[in-house]
C-alpha positions as a Markdown table, in Angstrom:
| # | Residue | x | y | z |
|---|---|---|---|---|
| 1 | Met | 0.0 | -0.2 | -0.1 |
| 2 | Leu | 1.2 | 3.4 | -0.7 |
| 3 | Asp | 0.3 | 6.4 | 1.6 |
| 4 | Glu | 0.5 | 8.7 | -1.6 |
| 5 | Pro | 1.1 | 8.4 | -5.3 |
| 6 | Arg | 4.5 | 7.7 | -6.3 |
| 7 | Ile | 6.3 | 10.0 | -9.1 |
| 8 | Tyr | 8.9 | 8.6 | -11.2 |
| 9 | Arg | 10.7 | 11.1 | -13.6 |
| 10 | His | 14.3 | 12.1 | -14.8 |
| 11 | Pro | 16.0 | 14.2 | -12.6 |
| 12 | Thr | 15.4 | 18.3 | -13.0 |
| 13 | Ser | 19.2 | 18.7 | -13.3 |
| 14 | Gln | 19.3 | 16.4 | -16.7 |
| 15 | Phe | 16.6 | 18.6 | -18.1 |
| 16 | Val | 18.4 | 21.6 | -17.2 |
| 17 | Ile | 21.6 | 20.7 | -18.8 |
| 18 | Leu | 19.8 | 19.7 | -21.8 |
| 19 | Val | 18.1 | 23.0 | -22.3 |
| 20 | Leu | 21.7 | 24.8 | -21.8 |
| 21 | Val | 23.2 | 22.4 | -24.2 |
| 22 | Phe | 20.9 | 23.2 | -26.9 |
| 23 | Val | 20.6 | 26.7 | -26.2 |
| 24 | Val | 24.6 | 27.1 | -26.7 |
| 25 | Leu | 24.3 | 25.1 | -29.9 |
| 26 | Ala | 21.6 | 27.2 | -31.4 |
| 27 | Val | 23.4 | 30.0 | -30.5 |
| 28 | Gly | 26.6 | 28.8 | -32.4 |
| 29 | Leu | 24.4 | 27.7 | -35.3 |
| 30 | Ile | 22.7 | 31.2 | -35.5 |
| 31 | Ser | 26.1 | 32.9 | -35.2 |
| 32 | Ser | 27.8 | 30.7 | -37.8 |
| 33 | Trp | 24.6 | 31.0 | -40.4 |
| 34 | Asp | 26.0 | 31.9 | -44.1 |
| 35 | Lys | 23.3 | 32.7 | -46.4 |
| 36 | Ser | 25.6 | 31.3 | -49.3 |
| 37 | Thr | 24.6 | 27.9 | -48.1 |
| 38 | Asp | 21.2 | 28.2 | -47.0 |
| 39 | Ile | 19.8 | 24.9 | -47.9 |
| 40 | Ser | 22.4 | 23.1 | -45.9 |
| 41 | Asn | 22.0 | 25.2 | -42.7 |
| 42 | Phe | 18.2 | 24.6 | -43.0 |
| 43 | Val | 18.8 | 20.7 | -43.0 |
| 44 | Ile | 20.9 | 21.2 | -40.1 |
| 45 | Ala | 18.7 | 23.4 | -38.6 |
| 46 | Ala | 15.9 | 20.7 | -39.1 |
| 47 | Leu | 18.2 | 17.9 | -37.9 |
| 48 | Phe | 18.9 | 20.1 | -34.5 |
| 49 | Ala | 15.1 | 20.6 | -34.2 |
| 50 | Val | 14.2 | 17.2 | -34.2 |
| 51 | Ile | 17.2 | 15.9 | -32.0 |
| 52 | Phe | 15.9 | 18.7 | -29.3 |
| 53 | Leu | 12.3 | 17.6 | -29.6 |
| 54 | Ser | 12.7 | 13.9 | -29.1 |
| 55 | Ser | 14.9 | 14.6 | -26.1 |
| 56 | Leu | 12.8 | 17.1 | -24.7 |
| 57 | Tyr | 10.0 | 14.4 | -25.2 |
| 58 | Thr | 12.2 | 11.7 | -23.5 |
| 59 | Met | 13.1 | 14.1 | -20.8 |
| 60 | Thr | 9.5 | 14.9 | -19.7 |
| 61 | Val | 8.0 | 11.6 | -19.7 |
| 62 | Lys | 6.8 | 10.5 | -16.0 |
| 63 | Thr | 5.5 | 7.4 | -14.4 |
| 64 | Ile | 2.9 | 7.9 | -11.3 |
| 65 | Val | 2.0 | 4.5 | -9.4 |
| 66 | Ser | -0.8 | 4.7 | -6.9 |
| 67 | Asn | -3.2 | 2.1 | -4.9 |
| 68 | Asp | -5.7 | 2.6 | -7.8 |
| 69 | Gly | -3.9 | 2.6 | -10.8 |
| 70 | Ile | -1.0 | 3.5 | -13.0 |
| 71 | Ser | -0.2 | 6.4 | -15.4 |
| 72 | Thr | 2.4 | 7.4 | -17.9 |
| 73 | Gln | 2.6 | 11.1 | -18.9 |
| 74 | Thr | 4.4 | 13.3 | -21.7 |
| 75 | Ile | 4.0 | 16.5 | -23.1 |
| 76 | Leu | 1.5 | 14.7 | -25.4 |
| 77 | Gly | -1.0 | 13.4 | -22.8 |
| 78 | Thr | -1.9 | 11.3 | -20.1 |
| 79 | Arg | -2.5 | 7.4 | -20.2 |
| 80 | Thr | -4.1 | 5.8 | -16.9 |
| 81 | Leu | -5.3 | 2.4 | -16.5 |
| 82 | Asn | -6.7 | 1.1 | -12.9 |
| 83 | Trp | -5.5 | -2.0 | -11.5 |
| 84 | Thr | -8.4 | -3.8 | -12.4 |
| 85 | Glu | -8.7 | -2.6 | -15.8 |
| 86 | Ile | -5.4 | -4.3 | -16.8 |
| 87 | Asn | -6.6 | -7.3 | -19.4 |
| 88 | Ala | -3.0 | -8.0 | -21.1 |
| 89 | Val | 0.8 | -7.6 | -20.7 |
| 90 | Thr | 2.9 | -7.3 | -23.6 |
| 91 | Gly | 6.3 | -5.9 | -24.5 |
| 92 | Trp | 9.8 | -6.2 | -25.8 |
| 93 | Gly | 13.2 | -6.3 | -24.4 |
| 94 | His | 13.2 | -4.5 | -21.3 |
| 95 | Ser | 9.9 | -2.6 | -21.6 |
| 96 | Ile | 6.6 | -3.8 | -20.8 |
| 97 | Lys | 3.2 | -2.8 | -21.7 |
| 98 | Leu | 0.0 | -2.9 | -19.8 |
| 99 | Lys | -3.3 | -2.9 | -21.7 |
| 100 | Asn | -7.3 | -2.7 | -21.0 |
| 101 | Met | -9.5 | -5.2 | -22.5 |
| 102 | Asn | -10.1 | -3.3 | -25.6 |
| 103 | Gly | -6.6 | -2.5 | -26.2 |
| 104 | Asp | -7.5 | 1.2 | -27.2 |
| 105 | Val | -5.4 | 2.0 | -23.9 |
| 106 | Thr | -1.8 | 1.1 | -23.3 |
| 107 | Val | 0.6 | 2.2 | -20.2 |
| 108 | Ala | 4.0 | 1.8 | -20.9 |
| 109 | Pro | 6.6 | 2.8 | -18.0 |
| 110 | Ser | 9.8 | 3.8 | -19.4 |
| 111 | Pro | 12.9 | 1.3 | -18.5 |
| 112 | Gln | 15.3 | 4.5 | -18.7 |
| 113 | Leu | 13.6 | 6.1 | -15.5 |
| 114 | Ala | 15.0 | 6.0 | -12.0 |
| 115 | Gly | 13.1 | 3.5 | -9.9 |
| 116 | Tyr | 11.9 | 1.4 | -13.0 |
| 117 | Glu | 12.4 | -1.7 | -10.8 |
| 118 | Glu | 9.7 | -0.5 | -8.2 |
| 119 | Val | 7.3 | -0.2 | -11.1 |
| 120 | Val | 7.8 | -3.4 | -12.1 |
| 121 | Glu | 7.3 | -4.8 | -8.6 |
| 122 | Phe | 4.4 | -2.7 | -7.8 |
| 123 | Ile | 2.9 | -4.0 | -11.0 |
| 124 | Gly | 3.6 | -7.7 | -10.0 |
| 125 | Ser | 2.0 | -7.1 | -6.4 |
| 126 | Lys | -0.9 | -5.4 | -7.8 |
| 127 | Arg | -1.9 | -7.9 | -10.2 |
| 128 | Pro | 0.0 | -11.3 | -9.6 |
| 129 | Asp | -2.6 | -13.0 | -11.7 |
| 130 | Leu | -1.1 | -11.9 | -14.8 |
| 131 | Phe | 2.2 | -13.4 | -14.2 |
| 132 | Ser | 1.1 | -17.1 | -13.6 |
| 133 | Pro | 4.1 | -19.6 | -13.5 |
| 134 | Gln | 1.7 | -22.3 | -15.1 |
| 135 | Glu | 1.1 | -20.1 | -18.3 |
| 136 | Tyr | 4.3 | -19.4 | -18.4 |
| 137 | Ser | 5.9 | -22.5 | -17.8 |
| 138 | Glu | 8.5 | -22.5 | -20.5 |
| 139 | Met | 10.3 | -19.3 | -21.8 |
| 140 | Lys | 12.6 | -19.2 | -24.7 |
| 141 | Arg | 15.2 | -16.7 | -25.8 |
| 142 | Gly | 13.9 | -14.6 | -28.5 |
| 143 | Phe | 15.5 | -13.7 | -31.9 |
| 144 | Asn | 16.9 | -10.1 | -30.4 |
| 145 | Leu | 20.5 | -11.7 | -30.3 |
| 146 | Ile | 20.6 | -14.3 | -33.0 |
| 147 | Ile | 19.3 | -12.4 | -35.9 |
| 148 | Pro | 22.2 | -9.4 | -35.7 |
| 149 | Met | 24.8 | -11.7 | -35.1 |
| 150 | Ala | 24.0 | -13.9 | -37.7 |
| 151 | Gly | 23.1 | -10.7 | -40.1 |
| 152 | Leu | 26.8 | -9.9 | -39.1 |
| 153 | Ala | 28.2 | -13.6 | -40.0 |
| 154 | Phe | 26.7 | -13.6 | -43.4 |
| 155 | Ala | 28.1 | -9.7 | -44.0 |
| 156 | Leu | 31.3 | -10.9 | -43.0 |
| 157 | Ile | 31.3 | -13.8 | -45.1 |
| 158 | Gly | 30.0 | -11.8 | -48.3 |
| 159 | Leu | 33.0 | -9.3 | -47.6 |
| 160 | Leu | 35.5 | -12.3 | -47.6 |
| 161 | Val | 34.2 | -13.9 | -50.8 |
| 162 | Ala | 34.4 | -10.4 | -52.4 |
| 163 | Ile | 38.0 | -9.8 | -51.4 |
| 164 | Thr | 38.9 | -13.2 | -52.4 |
| 165 | Thr | 37.5 | -12.8 | -55.7 |
| 166 | Met | 38.8 | -9.7 | -56.5 |
| 167 | Gln | 42.4 | -10.7 | -55.1 |
| 168 | Met | 42.6 | -13.5 | -57.2 |
| 169 | Leu | 41.5 | -11.7 | -60.2 |
| 170 | Asn | 44.3 | -9.4 | -59.6 |
| 171 | Ser | 47.8 | -10.2 | -60.4 |
| 172 | Ser | 48.5 | -8.5 | -57.3 |
| 173 | Phe | 47.4 | -11.3 | -54.7 |
| 174 | Thr | 47.9 | -10.4 | -51.2 |
| 175 | Pro | 46.8 | -13.1 | -48.7 |
| 176 | Val | 46.8 | -10.9 | -45.5 |
| 177 | Ile | 44.2 | -8.7 | -47.1 |
| 178 | Val | 41.9 | -11.9 | -47.3 |
| 179 | Phe | 42.9 | -13.4 | -44.0 |
| 180 | Ala | 42.1 | -10.0 | -42.0 |
| 181 | Pro | 38.1 | -10.3 | -42.4 |
| 182 | Leu | 38.6 | -14.2 | -42.0 |
| 183 | Ala | 40.1 | -13.6 | -38.8 |
| 184 | Phe | 37.2 | -10.7 | -37.9 |
| 185 | Leu | 34.6 | -13.6 | -38.8 |
| 186 | Ile | 36.2 | -16.2 | -36.5 |
| 187 | Ile | 36.3 | -13.7 | -33.6 |
| 188 | Ala | 32.8 | -12.8 | -34.3 |
| 189 | Leu | 31.6 | -16.4 | -34.7 |
| 190 | Phe | 33.4 | -17.5 | -31.3 |
| 191 | Ala | 31.9 | -14.2 | -29.3 |
| 192 | Phe | 28.3 | -15.8 | -30.9 |
| 193 | Phe | 28.8 | -19.3 | -29.6 |
| 194 | Trp | 30.2 | -17.9 | -26.2 |
| 195 | Met | 27.4 | -15.7 | -25.5 |
| 196 | Ser | 24.9 | -18.8 | -26.8 |
| 197 | Asn | 26.6 | -21.1 | -24.2 |
| 198 | Thr | 26.7 | -18.6 | -21.3 |
| 199 | Leu | 23.4 | -16.8 | -21.6 |
| 200 | Pro | 20.4 | -19.4 | -21.4 |
| 201 | Gln | 18.3 | -20.4 | -24.4 |
| 202 | Ser | 15.4 | -21.4 | -22.4 |
| 203 | Leu | 13.7 | -21.7 | -19.0 |
| 204 | Thr | 11.4 | -24.2 | -17.7 |
| 205 | Leu | 9.7 | -23.9 | -14.3 |
| 206 | Glu | 8.8 | -27.3 | -12.6 |
| 207 | Asp | 7.0 | -27.6 | -9.2 |
| 208 | Arg | 10.1 | -27.4 | -7.1 |
| 209 | Ser | 13.0 | -26.6 | -9.4 |
| 210 | Leu | 13.6 | -24.8 | -12.5 |
| 211 | Thr | 15.6 | -25.8 | -15.7 |
| 212 | Leu | 17.8 | -23.4 | -17.7 |
| 213 | Lys | 18.9 | -24.9 | -21.0 |
| 214 | Tyr | 22.2 | -23.4 | -22.5 |
| 215 | Leu | 23.3 | -24.2 | -26.5 |
| 216 | Phe | 25.1 | -27.1 | -25.0 |
| 217 | Arg | 24.3 | -28.0 | -21.6 |
| 218 | Glu | 21.5 | -27.6 | -19.1 |
| 219 | Lys | 21.4 | -26.9 | -15.6 |
| 220 | Val | 18.6 | -27.6 | -12.9 |
| 221 | Ile | 18.4 | -25.6 | -10.0 |
| 222 | Pro | 16.4 | -26.6 | -6.9 |
| 223 | Ala | 13.8 | -24.1 | -5.4 |
| 224 | Asn | 15.5 | -24.6 | -2.0 |
| 225 | Glu | 18.9 | -23.3 | -3.2 |
| 226 | Ile | 17.5 | -19.8 | -4.5 |
| 227 | Lys | 17.7 | -17.0 | -2.0 |
| 228 | Ser | 16.2 | -14.4 | -4.0 |
| 229 | Ile | 15.4 | -13.2 | -7.4 |
| 230 | Asn | 16.2 | -9.5 | -8.1 |
| 231 | Leu | 15.3 | -7.2 | -11.4 |
| 232 | Arg | 19.1 | -5.0 | -11.6 |
| 233 | Tyr | 20.7 | -3.0 | -14.3 |
| 234 | Met | 24.1 | -1.8 | -15.2 |
| 235 | Gln | 24.6 | 1.7 | -16.7 |
| 236 | Thr | 25.7 | 1.8 | -20.2 |
| 237 | Arg | 26.7 | 4.6 | -22.7 |
| 238 | Asn | 23.2 | 3.8 | -24.3 |
| 239 | Gly | 21.1 | 3.4 | -21.0 |
| 240 | Lys | 20.1 | 1.1 | -18.5 |
| 241 | Asn | 20.9 | -2.9 | -19.5 |
| 242 | Tyr | 18.6 | -4.8 | -17.3 |
| 243 | Phe | 18.9 | -8.2 | -16.1 |
| 244 | Ile | 17.3 | -10.6 | -13.7 |
| 245 | Ala | 20.0 | -12.0 | -11.1 |
| 246 | Ile | 18.8 | -15.1 | -9.4 |
| 247 | Thr | 21.0 | -15.5 | -5.9 |
| 248 | Phe | 21.7 | -18.6 | -4.3 |
| 249 | Thr | 21.8 | -19.5 | -0.7 |
| 250 | Asn | 25.9 | -19.8 | -1.0 |
| 251 | Lys | 26.0 | -16.2 | -2.3 |
| 252 | Lys | 26.5 | -16.8 | -5.7 |
| 253 | Tyr | 24.2 | -15.7 | -8.7 |
| 254 | Ile | 23.9 | -16.0 | -12.3 |
| 255 | Arg | 22.0 | -13.8 | -14.5 |
| 256 | Ile | 19.1 | -14.0 | -17.1 |
| 257 | Ser | 18.2 | -11.7 | -20.2 |
| 258 | Gly | 16.7 | -12.1 | -23.3 |
| 259 | Leu | 14.2 | -14.5 | -22.9 |
| 260 | Ser | 10.6 | -14.1 | -24.3 |
| 261 | Pro | 8.1 | -12.4 | -23.7 |
| 262 | Asn | 10.0 | -9.9 | -22.4 |
| 263 | Leu | 12.3 | -9.2 | -19.3 |
| 264 | Pro | 9.7 | -7.7 | -16.4 |
| 265 | Val | 7.2 | -10.6 | -17.3 |
| 266 | Val | 10.1 | -13.5 | -16.9 |
| 267 | Phe | 11.1 | -11.4 | -13.7 |
| 268 | Leu | 7.6 | -11.3 | -12.2 |
| 269 | Val | 7.0 | -15.0 | -13.2 |
| 270 | Leu | 9.9 | -16.4 | -11.6 |
| 271 | Arg | 9.0 | -14.4 | -8.1 |
| 272 | Asn | 5.7 | -15.6 | -8.0 |
| 273 | Trp | 6.9 | -19.3 | -8.5 |
| 274 | His | 9.9 | -18.5 | -6.0 |
| 275 | Gly | 7.5 | -16.7 | -3.4 |
| 276 | Lys | 5.0 | -19.8 | -3.8 |
| 277 | Arg | 8.0 | -22.2 | -3.4 |
| 278 | Ala | 9.0 | -20.2 | -0.3 |
| 279 | Ser | 5.4 | -20.0 | 1.2 |
| 280 | Ile | 5.3 | -24.2 | 1.0 |
| 281 | Arg | 8.6 | -24.5 | 2.7 |
| 282 | Leu | 7.3 | -22.1 | 5.5 |
| 283 | Thr | 4.1 | -24.0 | 6.0 |
| 284 | Thr | 5.4 | -27.6 | 5.7 |
| 285 | Gly | 8.7 | -26.5 | 7.5 |
| 286 | Gln | 10.7 | -28.2 | 4.9 |
| 287 | Asn | 14.3 | -26.8 | 4.2 |
């Protein structure tokens, strides 16, 4: 229960810095305006305006959570859903989207806001029925990792074939030029297989255990060896990179990410599953 609504937004200092930076850039653009190159200046100004408006839109995004419902607010308006109105949960990657029965109202909290983990947990506590371990008993990895890596591999193979053909038709054949993209291709494929065997390809929930299947192996984790399941993130240059941390009783932990339907749903399903197992242990007195 919340005593009053909680508002999640970007810090005011970030908004002030954004405005100051764009004011300085705008002054510089105006002062260097050259009538002889009006077309290029207008293109730069238009690009500048698009970047500024998109950044302004992002900085004004808010998420408001209360005991009655959840809202997202932008400069374009506000979308609100009462907890009882939520009928479906969708999303992709780190994002979660809540929809009503008709699908005409969608509330999607921004993953880049401070406190996004709290928002996800509050959604799970208000509507645990949407994240049933029975409904999501098996969750598999999507194509968000495979597609770009496969595309990169095919592009490098194509580049290798083209360079090899051109060099063989040329009298000045240089093996080093061929071996350079080949080495890069080998490194990229090695990275792909390493990530495929490090990150689980699927997760299956049983009554007293969960199974993580990797590319060449699988791991069965008993429920009584899991101490906690949390949603965490690492700050990168491209924003927050979220992952699920499963911490064991021996204080070691593993990371899970990239499973379908999306990270918040997988996290809330695992929390419900683990919470039910914990309550059973407390009721029966099992270890």
